[in-house]
C-alpha positions, 0 to 999 in steps of 0.5 A: 961053112960050105959057102965059106969053103968055096970063097963067098966070104972069109970066116976063119972061125966057122971051121971050129964050130961046124964040120965041112958039109959032105955034099955041095950046096946049091949056088942059090943057097950060097948066094942067099947066105952071102947076102944075109951075112953082108946085109946083117953085118952092114947094119951091125957095123953102122950101129957100131960106127954111130956109137963108136963101139960104146954099146952092147950087142945081144945076139938072140938065138946065136947058135954057132955064130962067129961074129964076136971073133970077126969083130975083134979081128976088125977092132970093132968090138962093142963094150960087151957082146952077149949071145943067148941060145938054148942051154943045150946049144950053149953047152956045145959052143962052150965046149968048142971054145974051151977045146980050141985055142983060136976061139979061146985066145981072143976071149982071153985077150979081150978080157980084163979084171977078175977071173973068167967065169965058165961053167957048162951052160954059161961063159962070162968074160969082160967083153963076151958072154954066152947065156943059156936061156929060153927066149920065150921067157923074157923075165928069165932072160933079163935076169940072166943077162943082168947077172952077166953085167948087161947095162940097160943104159948103154945103146943096145943092138939086138940081132935075131936071124931066123929066130922069131919065126920059131916062136908064137906071135905072142911070144915074139911080141913079148920079147920085142916089147921087153927089148923096146921097154928095157933099153932107152937107146936100142936097135933091133935087126931081124932076118927071116922069111917074108911073103909066105902066103903065096904059092912059093911060100906055101911050098917052103912051109910044107918042105919044112914041115916034112922035116918036122920043123914047125914055123910057129910065127909064120903068120907074121911073115906074110909081107914086108908090111906085116914085118914092119908092123910087128915092130911098131906095135911092140914099142919100136919107134921107126921100122924098115923092111926090105927083101933080100933081092933088094939087099943083094942089089945094094951090095958092092957090085964088084964083090957081087961079080966076084962071087957070081963067078964062083959057081954057075947058077942055072936057075936065075928065076929060082934064086930071085924067088928065094930071095924075095921070100927072105927079108931084113927088118930093122927098127930103133928106139932112140932117146938120145938122137943117135 
């Protein structure tokens, strides 16, 4: 929300979910968010283009994400867009949607058919669904998604941003295996920590632990290879991983120049170190040669 308010990128919807930050965030953090948002959405749009939007997106651990509304504004909605998070988070998001017309109107506009289903822990319209579920139990997850008309025969994109790292390696392996074996044509995008074995990574872990935040799956974040490997051993056919410094260098440089002028960044080295400790990985399974 803070990065949006400074002008790093446009998101007219985030204000309805997140209160304005009281204190300024460090410029390296804002640039990191900028690279994450642009890097992930670049891959999402590539998938939507390849499938001509004849696909579905499942956003895992979606939190207060606004992607559905932004895609609708760009006429890029998939056939159906699903979000999954803990029931408590989902209840909060649904409350916001119900009470804020700029959020509820686009859902109504894209909805066709029978009445809209909405209760405290789930919302189901013809194009958008939010499901309260625990990602550590994939059988429960599949059952809930199918209730909201998940179509396993449609090309499916699964997005996980800083989600798998909070699950044990076994739990995230089960989730990735479930996805790889359920959808014949699918892609997964995972954004999270990497290179966590070095000194800088260790300090990151200690800082998080101090805030009672335990990264149960951090051992799989030791390198780009370990990130790729976890996708390949769990049934995905090909996998790539690049660190966020690389992503940053791939972004349209005219826009990068624009955002670099927004705030003075004193600690170039700290920014580079931070960006080398996050990555985007993506993998696919493709029975129809998309």
